[in-house]
N, C-alpha and C positions, 0 to 999 in steps of 0.2 A: 398389437399394443394393448398393454393391460391398463384399464381404466381403474384408477384409485377411486373407491366409492366415497361419497360424501360422508362427513361426520358431523357432529353437533357444533364443530367450530366454523366450518365452511361448507355450505350447502350448495348443491347443484342449482337449486331455484333461487336460493336468497344467500348471497354472499355479502359479509360485511364489508364495508368500504373504509379502508385505513387511509386517512388523509394526512398529508404532509405539505407544507408550503415551501420545502427545500428543493432547489433546482437539481441537487444531486439525484433525486429520485428518478428524474427523466433519464439521466445516463444509467441509473441502476436497471431500470426496466428495459432499456435498449440493449444492454448486454445479455440480460436474461432471455429476451424475446429472440435475439439473433444468435444465442449459443455463445457469445463472446468471441466469435471468429472474425468477423469483419463485415463492412458495409456490403449488403447484397449477397450474403453467403449464409443463409440460414441452414442450421443443422439440427438433427434430432427433433423434428417438427412433431409437436404433439397434437392430439385431438383438442379442440377449443376448450372443453372443460378442464383438462389438466393444464393447459397453458395458462387459463384464468386462475387456476388453483395456485400455480407456481407464482404468478403475478402478485396475487393477494398475500401469499406468504412472505414474498420479498418486501412488499409494502409494509407489512405488519412488522418485519424485522426492522425496518428503517424507523418506522413509528416508535417502536420500543426503545430503540437506540436514542432517539430524540428525547424520550421521557426518562433516560438513564436506567432502563431495565434491561440490563445486558444479557441476563439469563433468557429473557423472552426473545431477544434479538437473535442469540445463537441457536435457540431451539427452532425458530421460524426458519432460519437459513438451512439448518440440517434437515428440516422437513421438506423443504424445496428440493434439497439435493436428493433425497429419497425418492421423490416423484419422478426426477429426471437426472440420474447419476451421470449421464454423459453431457450435461450442459455445463460447459466451462465458464460461462457467465454467471452461474449461481456460485461457483467455487471462487471466482474472481471477486465478486462483490463482497462474499463472506470474508475473504482475505483483507479487502480494503477496509472494511468496518473493524476487523480485529487490530489492524494497524492504527486506525484512529483511536482505538481504545487503549492503545500502548502495547498490545500483545504482537510484537513484531515477528517473534520467532513463529507464532501460530499463523500470522499472516503470510509469512515466506512459505509455509508448508502449503496453504491453500492456493497461493499463486503459482507455485511449482506444479501443483496438480492440474490447475487451470491451463497452464502453459503446455503441459504433456498432451492436453486434449486440442489445443489451439496454439501451435508453436509459431503461427504467422501472425498473430495479434500484436501490433505494435504497441498499443496502449498498455497491454498487460506487461510487456517487457520493460516499459517506462516505469510503470508503478512499482514493479519488482525492484528496479533500481533505486527507487526512493526508500523502499523498505530496508534494502541492503545498505543504503547510507545511514539509515537510523541504528543498524546493528553494527555499525563501524566497519563494515566489510567493503571498503572502498574500491578495492581492485575488481571485486565482483560486480559491484554497482556500475563501474565504468564499462564493463562488458555488456551489461544489460542496456545501458543507455545506447552504446553503440549499435546493439541488435535492434533497438527501437528506431533509431535514426535510419538505419539501413532499410527497414521496412516502411517507414514513414518519415521523410526528411523534415517534415513540419515538427517532429517531436525532438529536434536536435537540442542537446543540453550543452550550454555554453561552458568555455573552459573554467570561467570564475565560479561556476556552480558545481565543479567537480573537485575531488580531493586530489592533491593537498591544498589547491588554491582556495577552495571554499573554506577549509579550516583556517587558513592564514587570514583570510579576509575577515571571517566572523570573529576571530580571536586576535585581531591585529593589536588592540589596545593591551591586551594581556601579554602579548609577545613583546612589546615595546617596553612596557614596565620591567618585565622579567630580564630582558636584555640589558636595561638600564642598571638594575640591580647587580647583574653580573659584572658589567664593566666597573661599576662602583666598587664592588668587592674585590675585584682584580686590582683596581688602582691602590686601594687601602693596603692589600696584601703586600705589593711590592714596594710601597711606600715605607711600611714598617720594616720590611727586610733590608731597605737601603739605610734606614735610620739606625737600625742595630749594627749593620756593617760599619757605619761611619763612627759609631760609639766605640766599637771595638778597637778601631784604629787610634 
């Protein structure tokens, strides 16, 4: 294992502490420490220094995101990936934050890379489904949700949360109004045709 030497940003003896009060960070660190595979299945175990380095970088990325500094966020996550390229948790968290920032295409790319390393991770399949939903790729998101549920029944997505039901429910008012206008227009059209027919007679 090649140990990455400390630099002026993160020191072996004195690492800065990046604080955040967001519960999400607990989940973030969990995925990174366990490699994103699953409970009790650590992979790519690093020496304590490099593991601390990754944790600090991921914490920094989260803190930068909270402060609206996205360039700092992506740089921190990329640095963590360089320390341990085989850590699917780093890729997953990077993708998760990309999705939160509105870059769902980039998020999907990172999540696909994470799943290539950890195909049995139910949570990753679930979050990928949410990203695909945002991209309007509902058939694919359904497959991702099915896979997540297969691996972990607790992650079952209800029928009303899936397309097309979710689209119908969320846009019910718009659909009703549009349907009303359609029916009204149809009524007026045929009424006018009938009136003209009677006049001709």
